[in-house]
Structures are given as structure tokens and as C-alpha cells.
KEKENU-460270 format. One record per residue (C-alpha): y negated, x, z; residue number from 0. Coordinates in Angstrom, 1 decimal, always signed. Example, Ala and Ser with C-alpha at 12.3 -4.5 7.8 and 13.67 -1.06 7.14 Angstrom:
BEGIN
+--------+--------+--------+-----+
!  north !   east !     up !  nr !
+--------+--------+--------+-----+
!   +4.5 !  +12.3 !   +7.8 !   0 !
!   +1.1 !  +13.7 !   +7.1 !   1 !
+--------+--------+--------+-----+
This chain:
BEGIN
+--------+--------+--------+-----+
!  north !   east !     up !  nr !
+--------+--------+--------+-----+
!  -28.4 !   -7.5 ! +143.2 !   0 !
!  -25.4 !   -5.4 ! +143.6 !   1 !
!  -24.2 !   -3.0 ! +140.9 !   2 !
!  -21.5 !   -5.3 ! +139.6 !   3 !
!  -24.0 !   -8.2 ! +139.1 !   4 !
!  -26.5 !   -5.9 ! +137.5 !   5 !
!  -23.9 !   -4.8 ! +134.9 !   6 !
!  -22.8 !   -8.4 ! +134.2 !   7 !
!  -26.4 !   -9.4 ! +133.6 !   8 !
!  -27.0 !   -6.5 ! +131.3 !   9 !
!  -23.9 !   -7.2 ! +129.2 !  10 !
!  -24.8 !  -10.9 ! +128.9 !  11 !
!  -28.3 !  -10.0 ! +127.7 !  12 !
!  -26.8 !   -7.7 ! +125.1 !  13 !
!  -24.5 !  -10.4 ! +123.8 !  14 !
!  -27.5 !  -12.8 ! +123.5 !  15 !
!  -29.5 !  -10.2 ! +121.6 !  16 !
!  -26.6 !   -9.6 ! +119.1 !  17 !
!  -26.1 !  -13.3 ! +118.6 !  18 !
!  -29.8 !  -13.7 ! +117.9 !  19 !
!  -29.7 !  -10.9 ! +115.3 !  20 !
!  -26.6 !  -12.4 ! +113.7 !  21 !
!  -28.2 !  -15.9 ! +113.4 !  22 !
!  -31.5 !  -14.6 ! +112.0 !  23 !
!  -29.5 !  -12.5 ! +109.5 !  24 !
!  -27.5 !  -15.6 ! +108.4 !  25 !
!  -30.6 !  -17.6 ! +107.9 !  26 !
!  -32.4 !  -15.0 ! +105.8 !  27 !
!  -32.9 !  -16.4 ! +102.2 !  28 !
!  -30.9 !  -14.8 !  +99.4 !  29 !
!  -32.9 !  -12.9 !  +96.9 !  30 !
!  -33.8 !  -14.9 !  +93.8 !  31 !
!  -32.8 !  -13.6 !  +90.4 !  32 !
!  -35.8 !  -13.0 !  +88.3 !  33 !
!  -36.1 !  -14.8 !  +85.0 !  34 !
!  -35.9 !  -12.6 !  +81.9 !  35 !
!  -39.3 !  -11.6 !  +80.5 !  36 !
!  -40.4 !  -13.7 !  +77.5 !  37 !
!  -40.4 !  -11.1 !  +74.8 !  38 !
!  -39.9 !  -13.6 !  +72.1 !  39 !
!  -43.1 !  -12.5 !  +70.3 !  40 !
!  -41.7 !   -9.0 !  +70.0 !  41 !
!  -38.4 !  -10.3 !  +68.7 !  42 !
!  -40.2 !  -12.5 !  +66.2 !  43 !
!  -42.1 !   -9.5 !  +64.9 !  44 !
!  -38.8 !   -7.7 !  +64.4 !  45 !
!  -37.4 !  -10.7 !  +62.6 !  46 !
!  -40.4 !  -10.9 !  +60.3 !  47 !
!  -40.0 !   -7.2 !  +59.4 !  48 !
!  -36.3 !   -7.6 !  +58.7 !  49 !
!  -37.3 !  -10.4 !  +56.2 !  50 !
!  -39.9 !   -8.2 !  +54.5 !  51 !
!  -37.4 !   -5.3 !  +53.9 !  52 !
!  -34.7 !   -7.8 !  +52.8 !  53 !
!  -32.2 !   -7.0 !  +55.5 !  54 !
!  -30.6 !  -10.5 !  +55.7 !  55 !
!  -27.7 !   -9.5 !  +57.9 !  56 !
!  -29.9 !   -8.2 !  +60.7 !  57 !
!  -32.4 !  -11.0 !  +60.2 !  58 !
!  -29.6 !  -13.6 !  +60.7 !  59 !
!  -28.5 !  -11.8 !  +63.9 !  60 !
!  -32.1 !  -11.5 !  +65.3 !  61 !
!  -32.9 !  -15.1 !  +64.3 !  62 !
!  -29.9 !  -16.5 !  +66.1 !  63 !
!  -30.7 !  -14.4 !  +69.2 !  64 !
!  -34.2 !  -15.8 !  +69.3 !  65 !
!  -32.9 !  -19.4 !  +69.0 !  66 !
!  -30.3 !  -18.8 !  +71.8 !  67 !
!  -32.5 !  -16.9 !  +74.3 !  68 !
!  -35.9 !  -18.6 !  +73.6 !  69 !
!  -35.1 !  -22.1 !  +72.4 !  70 !
!  -38.4 !  -23.7 !  +73.4 !  71 !
!  -40.9 !  -21.1 !  +72.1 !  72 !
!  -43.2 !  -20.9 !  +69.2 !  73 !
!  -41.0 !  -18.0 !  +67.9 !  74 !
!  -37.9 !  -20.3 !  +67.9 !  75 !
!  -39.9 !  -23.0 !  +65.9 !  76 !
!  -40.8 !  -20.4 !  +63.2 !  77 !
!  -37.2 !  -19.1 !  +63.0 !  78 !
!  -35.8 !  -22.6 !  +62.6 !  79 !
!  -37.9 !  -23.0 !  +59.5 !  80 !
!  -36.7 !  -19.9 !  +57.7 !  81 !
!  -33.3 !  -19.0 !  +59.1 !  82 !
!  -31.2 !  -21.6 !  +57.2 !  83 !
!  -32.2 !  -20.2 !  +53.8 !  84 !
!  -31.7 !  -16.6 !  +54.9 !  85 !
!  -28.2 !  -17.5 !  +56.3 !  86 !
!  -27.3 !  -19.2 !  +53.0 !  87 !
!  -28.5 !  -16.3 !  +50.9 !  88 !
!  -26.6 !  -13.8 !  +53.1 !  89 !
!  -23.4 !  -15.8 !  +52.9 !  90 !
!  -23.6 !  -16.0 !  +49.1 !  91 !
!  -24.4 !  -12.3 !  +48.7 !  92 !
!  -21.6 !  -11.3 !  +51.0 !  93 !
!  -19.1 !  -13.3 !  +49.0 !  94 !
!  -20.5 !  -11.9 !  +45.8 !  95 !
!  -20.1 !   -8.3 !  +47.1 !  96 !
!  -16.6 !   -9.1 !  +48.4 !  97 !
!  -15.5 !  -10.3 !  +45.0 !  98 !
!  -17.1 !   -7.4 !  +43.1 !  99 !
!  -15.3 !   -5.0 !  +45.5 ! 100 !
!  -11.9 !   -6.3 !  +44.4 ! 101 !
!  -12.3 !   -4.6 !  +41.0 ! 102 !
!  -11.8 !   -0.9 !  +40.3 ! 103 !
!  -13.2 !   +0.7 !  +37.2 ! 104 !
!  -12.0 !   +4.0 !  +35.9 ! 105 !
!  -12.2 !   +6.3 !  +32.9 ! 106 !
!   -9.7 !   +9.0 !  +32.7 ! 107 !
!   -7.5 !  +11.1 !  +30.4 ! 108 !
!   -4.3 !   +9.5 !  +29.4 ! 109 !
!   -1.4 !  +10.5 !  +27.2 ! 110 !
!   -2.6 !  +10.4 !  +23.7 ! 111 !
!   -6.3 !  +10.1 !  +24.5 ! 112 !
!   -8.7 !   +8.6 !  +27.0 ! 113 !
!   -8.5 !   +5.2 !  +28.7 ! 114 !
!  -10.9 !   +3.0 !  +30.4 ! 115 !
!   -9.5 !   +0.4 !  +32.9 ! 116 !
!  -10.6 !   -2.5 !  +35.0 ! 117 !
!   -8.1 !   -3.3 !  +37.7 ! 118 !
!   -7.7 !   -6.0 !  +40.3 ! 119 !
!   -4.9 !   -6.8 !  +42.7 ! 120 !
!   -3.6 !  -10.2 !  +43.7 ! 121 !
!   -5.1 !  -11.8 !  +46.7 ! 122 !
!   -1.7 !  -13.6 !  +47.0 ! 123 !
!   +0.9 !  -12.2 !  +47.4 ! 124 !
!   -0.7 !   -9.5 !  +49.6 ! 125 !
!   +0.5 !   -6.2 !  +51.1 ! 126 !
!   +3.3 !   -4.3 !  +49.4 ! 127 !
!   +4.1 !   -7.3 !  +47.2 ! 128 !
!   +0.7 !   -7.2 !  +45.4 ! 129 !
!   +0.7 !   -7.2 !  +41.6 ! 130 !
!   -2.0 !   -5.6 !  +39.4 ! 131 !
!   -3.9 !   -7.2 !  +36.6 ! 132 !
!   -5.2 !   -4.5 !  +34.3 ! 133 !
!   -7.7 !   -4.5 !  +31.4 ! 134 !
!   -7.3 !   -1.3 !  +29.4 ! 135 !
!   -9.1 !   +0.3 !  +26.5 ! 136 !
!   -7.4 !   +3.4 !  +25.0 ! 137 !
!   -8.7 !   +5.7 !  +22.3 ! 138 !
!   -5.4 !   +5.5 !  +20.4 ! 139 !
!   -3.7 !   +2.3 !  +21.6 ! 140 !
!   -6.7 !   +0.0 !  +21.5 ! 141 !
!   -7.3 !   -2.8 !  +24.0 ! 142 !
!   -4.7 !   -4.5 !  +26.2 ! 143 !
!   -4.5 !   -6.9 !  +29.1 ! 144 !
!   -1.4 !   -6.9 !  +31.2 ! 145 !
!   +0.3 !   -7.4 !  +34.6 ! 146 !
!   +1.8 !   -4.4 !  +36.4 ! 147 !
!   +4.3 !   -4.6 !  +39.3 ! 148 !
!   +4.1 !   -1.4 !  +41.3 ! 149 !
!   +7.6 !   -2.0 !  +42.8 ! 150 !
!  +10.9 !   -0.9 !  +41.3 ! 151 !
!  +11.4 !   -4.1 !  +39.4 ! 152 !
!   +9.5 !   -5.7 !  +36.6 ! 153 !
!   +9.3 !   -9.3 !  +35.3 ! 154 !
!  +11.8 !  -11.7 !  +33.8 ! 155 !
!  +10.6 !  -12.2 !  +30.2 ! 156 !
!  +12.9 !  -12.5 !  +27.2 ! 157 !
!  +11.2 !  -11.9 !  +23.9 ! 158 !
!   +7.8 !  -13.7 !  +24.1 ! 159 !
!   +7.5 !  -15.8 !  +27.2 ! 160 !
!   +4.9 !  -18.3 !  +28.3 ! 161 !
!   +3.2 !  -17.8 !  +31.7 ! 162 !
!   +2.0 !  -21.0 !  +33.3 ! 163 !
!   -1.6 !  -20.3 !  +34.4 ! 164 !
!   -4.7 !  -22.0 !  +35.8 ! 165 !
!   -8.4 !  -21.0 !  +35.3 ! 166 !
!  -10.4 !  -22.4 !  +38.2 ! 167 !
!   -7.8 !  -25.1 !  +38.5 ! 168 !
!   -7.7 !  -26.0 !  +34.8 ! 169 !
!   -4.2 !  -25.6 !  +33.4 ! 170 !
!   -3.4 !  -23.1 !  +30.7 ! 171 !
!   -0.8 !  -20.7 !  +29.5 ! 172 !
!   -0.6 !  -17.0 !  +28.5 ! 173 !
!   +1.8 !  -15.7 !  +25.9 ! 174 !
!   +3.3 !  -12.3 !  +27.1 ! 175 !
!   +6.1 !   -9.8 !  +26.4 ! 176 !
!   +7.7 !   -7.0 !  +28.3 ! 177 !
!   +7.2 !   -3.5 !  +26.9 ! 178 !
!  +10.2 !   -2.0 !  +25.1 ! 179 !
!   +9.7 !   +1.3 !  +27.0 ! 180 !
!  +10.8 !   -0.4 !  +30.3 ! 181 !
!   +7.7 !   -0.3 !  +32.4 ! 182 !
!   +7.5 !   -3.1 !  +35.1 ! 183 !
!   +4.7 !   -4.9 !  +33.1 ! 184 !
!   +3.9 !   -8.0 !  +31.1 ! 185 !
!   +1.5 !   -7.5 !  +28.1 ! 186 !
!   -0.6 !  -10.4 !  +27.0 ! 187 !
!   -0.4 !  -11.1 !  +23.2 ! 188 !
!   -3.9 !  -12.5 !  +23.0 ! 189 !
!   -5.9 !  -10.0 !  +25.1 ! 190 !
!   -9.3 !  -11.0 !  +23.7 ! 191 !
!   -8.7 !  -14.7 !  +24.4 ! 192 !
!   -7.5 !  -14.0 !  +27.9 ! 193 !
!  -10.5 !  -11.7 !  +28.7 ! 194 !
!  -12.9 !  -14.4 !  +27.4 ! 195 !
!  -11.4 !  -16.9 !  +29.8 ! 196 !
!  -11.4 !  -14.3 !  +32.7 ! 197 !
!  -15.1 !  -13.7 !  +32.2 ! 198 !
!  -15.8 !  -17.3 !  +33.0 ! 199 !
!  -13.3 !  -17.8 !  +35.8 ! 200 !
!  -13.6 !  -17.3 !  +39.6 ! 201 !
!   -9.9 !  -17.6 !  +40.2 ! 202 !
!   -6.8 !  -17.3 !  +38.0 ! 203 !
!   -3.3 !  -18.1 !  +39.0 ! 204 !
!   -0.1 !  -17.1 !  +37.1 ! 205 !
!   +3.5 !  -18.3 !  +37.7 ! 206 !
!   +5.9 !  -15.4 !  +37.0 ! 207 !
!   +9.5 !  -14.6 !  +37.8 ! 208 !
!  +10.3 !  -11.2 !  +39.2 ! 209 !
!  +13.5 !   -9.3 !  +38.3 ! 210 !
!  +14.2 !   -8.7 !  +41.9 ! 211 !
!  +16.5 !  -11.7 !  +42.5 ! 212 !
!  +14.6 !  -13.7 !  +39.8 ! 213 !
!  +12.1 !  -14.6 !  +42.5 ! 214 !
!   +9.4 !  -17.1 !  +41.3 ! 215 !
!   +6.0 !  -16.2 !  +42.5 ! 216 !
!   +2.5 !  -17.6 !  +41.9 ! 217 !
!   +0.0 !  -14.7 !  +41.5 ! 218 !
!   -3.6 !  -15.4 !  +42.6 ! 219 !
!   -6.4 !  -13.3 !  +41.3 ! 220 !
!  -10.0 !  -13.8 !  +42.6 ! 221 !
!  -11.7 !  -12.6 !  +39.4 ! 222 !
!  -15.2 !  -13.9 !  +40.0 ! 223 !
!  -16.6 !  -10.4 !  +40.6 ! 224 !
!  -15.7 !   -8.9 !  +37.2 ! 225 !
!  -18.5 !   -6.9 !  +35.6 ! 226 !
!  -17.9 !   -6.4 !  +31.9 ! 227 !
!  -20.7 !   -3.7 !  +31.8 ! 228 !
!  -18.6 !   -1.5 !  +34.2 ! 229 !
!  -15.5 !   -1.6 !  +31.9 ! 230 !
!  -16.6 !   +1.2 !  +29.6 ! 231 !
!  -15.8 !   +1.4 !  +25.9 ! 232 !
!  -14.0 !   +4.4 !  +24.5 ! 233 !
!  -13.7 !   +5.5 !  +20.9 ! 234 !
!  -11.6 !   +8.0 !  +19.0 ! 235 !
!  -14.7 !  +10.0 !  +18.1 ! 236 !
!  -15.7 !  +10.4 !  +21.8 ! 237 !
!  -12.1 !  +11.5 !  +22.6 ! 238 !
!  -12.1 !  +14.2 !  +20.0 ! 239 !
!  -15.5 !  +15.6 !  +21.2 ! 240 !
!  -13.9 !  +16.1 !  +24.6 ! 241 !
+--------+--------+--------+-----+
């Protein structure tokens, strides 16, 4: 075999060898993804511990993870029995805490004495248009309940006006008057009667008219989180001791 034929034969053999390697590579099976380890027992133990310490938020998260990742396990069966009640309790407590957090209680010096206030802003309107509902006890001025508009304008109210209101959807009315000193407020004539209704209500609405363009607005207060015990009493004697 001359040199030219020998070179051709060698090259042809090399091509066959490469082709064989390529085919064998193409036919190699792809690696199989390993199934996640079943650690449902460990997750269930954590879920039980969260229940024991009363951490409903984390228990709900862990319980839902078990149901999603290990749906056909003994752990999932146990979680299905207890999770609905925990979720319901967590939802109710979260809403209770949210409503309680809408109120602000303060005791502070005020012109002429000491005042104790319980304040809540409107849920509607929101933002810069919010209006405050204030319950106040003052060592010299006594007890008041009133609306306060933090903007530059007050409310339209000539003499004694009647505010159309609802208490948990039940219609009612509130007699009010604007302070003669010009503050952007409306004071309620029957503060005791209003507070008695507020303590029973979860939501109160009031229809008012703002001085700014005589705009009519429905104020919505979510009052269900009011805690009378946090609205401290003040007395003239305690003010003098200070």
C-alpha cells in the first residue's frame, strides 16, 4: 500500500472512531433527578412544637408546607385535622390586633391641666384626608368626644347640627356643634351616650360636610378595637399633685 492509500485509510478510520464516540455519547441516558427526601416527620415535629408554644402564624406556614410537599403522608393526615382551627384562630387574632392598633392612647400635660385621650383615624377617607375621632378627659374641662380635621378647614355646622351616623349599620344621629374658638372640630353634645354606643360598635360612619368647598364626606371609623381600660381617668387632685 503506497503512502497516499495508507493516509486515506488512517483518516477514514479516525472518522469512524469519532462517529462511534458521538453516537455512544448521544445514547447515554440523562441523569435522573433525585426525589426530595421525605423529612415529613421532622416537619411534623416542628409543627407540633409551634402549636405548643402558641405560635399560630408559624404553625400555619409549616402546616401548609407539609400539606403541599407531603400530601400523602401520615404527617399530612395529622395536619389536616388541626390546621383549620389554627388558621381560624390566627385570622381572628390578627384582625383583633389590627383593630386594636388603630387606637392611640395618651396622657399628657395640656393647657390648664392634664388630659387623657383615645384617638382613632378614619379608615375612609385615608391618607392626608383622614379625620380624627378623639375621646378626651381633662382635669379642668371634663370629658369630651369630638371630630378633628387636621387640615386647614373645619366642618360646616351652624349652631347645633345633626350628624347622620350608623353604628354597625344601624342608623342613628349625633348632635354636635363647632367650638367658638375656631378649631377645625365638631364637639358632640352627648359624649356619654356616644361613647356608650362606640363601646358596642365595630364600625361607625358619620356624614359630614367640610368647609373646603362644602364637600360632603362619609367618615368610616373601625372602632372595634377600643379598650376602655387604656383610656385613663384623670382628676383635679392628681393634676395638683403633679
